[in-house]
C-alpha positions, 0 to 999 in steps of 0.5 A, spaced: 520 537 518 513 540 518 509 540 524 515 537 528 514 531 523 519 528 518 517 530 510 523 529 507 523 532 500 515 531 500 510 537 501 506 532 506 509 528 511 503 523 510 506 522 503 513 521 505 510 515 509 506 512 504 511 513 499 516 509 503 512 503 504 514 499 497 521 500 498 521 498 505 517 492 502 522 490 497 528 490 502 523 486 507 523 481 501 530 481 500 531 479 507 526 474 507 529 471 501 536 471 505 539 476 500 544 482 502 541 481 509 546 486 512 545 491 507 537 490 506 536 490 514 540 497 515 536 500 509 529 497 512 531 500 519 532 507 516 526 507 512 522 504 518 525 510 522 523 515 517 516 512 516 515 512 524 518 519 524 513 522 519 508 520 524 503 518 519 498 514 522 495 511 515 503 510 513 504 506 520 497 502 518 499 501 511 506 498 512 504 493 518 498 491 513 502 490 507 508 487 511 504 482 514 501 480 507 507 480 504 510 475 509 504 471 508 504 470 501 512 469 501 511 463 506 505 460 502 509 460 496 516 458 498 518 452 495 521 448 501 521 447 509 528 450 509 525 457 506 519 457 511 524 456 517 528 462 514 522 466 513 520 465 521 527 466 523 527 473 519 520 475 522 522 473 529 529 477 529 526 483 525 520 484 530 526 484 535 530 489 531 523 494 530 522 494 538 529 496 539 528 501 534 522 504 536 524 504 543 530 508 541 526 513 538 521 514 543 527 515 548 527 522 545 522 526 549 519 530 543 518 524 539 515 520 545 510 526 546 508 527 538 507 519 538 502 519 544 499 525 541 498 522 534 497 514 536 490 516 536 483 517 532 481 522 537 484 528 534 480 534 534 479 533 526 477 526 527 471 527 531 465 531 532 459 532 526 464 536 522 470 531 524 473 526 519 468 521 520 462 525 521 464 529 514 463 522 511 456 521 512 455 528 510 458 528 504 455 521 502 448 525 503 451 530 499 453 525 493 446 522 493 443 529 492 448 531 486 449 525 481 454 530 477 458 532 483 460 539 486 466 539 482 474 538 484 476 542 490 469 544 492 468 539 498 472 544 503 467 550 502 462 546 504 465 542 510 471 546 512 476 541 510 477 536 504 474 529 504 480 525 506 476 519 503 478 518 495 472 514 494 468 519 497 472 525 493 471 521 487 463 522 487 464 529 490 469 531 484 466 528 478 459 525 480 457 518 480 460 516 474 467 518 477 465 515 483 463 508 480 469 509 476 474 509 481 471 504 485 471 499 479 478 500 478 480 498 485 476 492 485 478 490 478 485 491 479 485 487 486 481 481 483 485 481 477 492 481 480 490 476 486 489 471 480 497 471 479 499 471 486 501 463 486 503 463 478 511 461 478 515 467 475 522 470 475 519 476 478 514 473 483 517 476 489 517 483 486 510 482 484 508 480 491 511 486 494 507 491 489 501 487 490 501 488 497 503 495 497 497 497 492 492 493 496 494 497 502 494 503 499 487 502 496 485 500 503 488 507 506 484 511 500 478 510 505 481 515 510 485 519 506 486 523 499 491 519 495 489 521 488 494 526 488 500 521 490 504 520 484 507 513 487 499 511 487 499 511 479 506 508 479 504 502 483 497 501 479 501 501 472 507 496 475 502 492 477 498 491 471 504 491 467 507 485 471 500 482 470 501 482 463 508 479 462 505 474 467 500 471 463 504 466 459 506 463 465 499 461 468 497 454 467 493 452 461 487 448 461 487 441 459 484 442 452 491 446 451 495 441 454 492 436 450 493 440 443 501 440 445 500 448 446 505 451 452 505 458 455 511 459 450 507 457 444 501 461 446 505 468 447 506 472 441 514 473 442 515 467 446 516 467 454 518 474 457 525 475 459 
């Protein structure tokens, strides 16, 4: 525990909550596929309890967003009406289970009090000239004046706290080159990975889970510093790796099909196993 918030083996409760998003999505994906329903359901509820008790608003929003994206992708890529019906049933039952879980946790007075305190963006460090959002504007002005940046870990010396915005922090720490590099990396990764969402591969369900987790993490990086999160780099590497092995499964242009070429023929070592 740290400040009455669950942190597990992490130094920061916010990192615990964010770290559990991908494992939670993988268990949710198994539920949607109808595999190991009881085991996956219990594991998912345990992770949801940990995310809730971390009292990380970013992790809450990240999981809700990524779970909704994952369910939409799974629904639209399902192969039959029966699969879509199962997904709808799982979602309905899952929402009931989550409501019961949250109600049970909030029945503990200490949890309910901390939840009420955390479930708002009107914290003392959020509002005001030097609050989280005020620092974004002040930092943006400072970034325009310093094309080479001000150096790593220097932002708090100007504005009492860190930037809590990875995009801004990149500009502050490494200058315009670093700032545009992180922005470009994020945009290119999202754009490239979106091309493989509907490509039929044996690992398509896992791809959807990793994609949803990455997109949500990049979105959360606009309100928190994620450049020290090890699992961010794990997500980035796994997503690019899955894109590489999914490329041979992409439908080929007519010119290639007319020449008798197949995805297996185009791959250097045949279709990946």
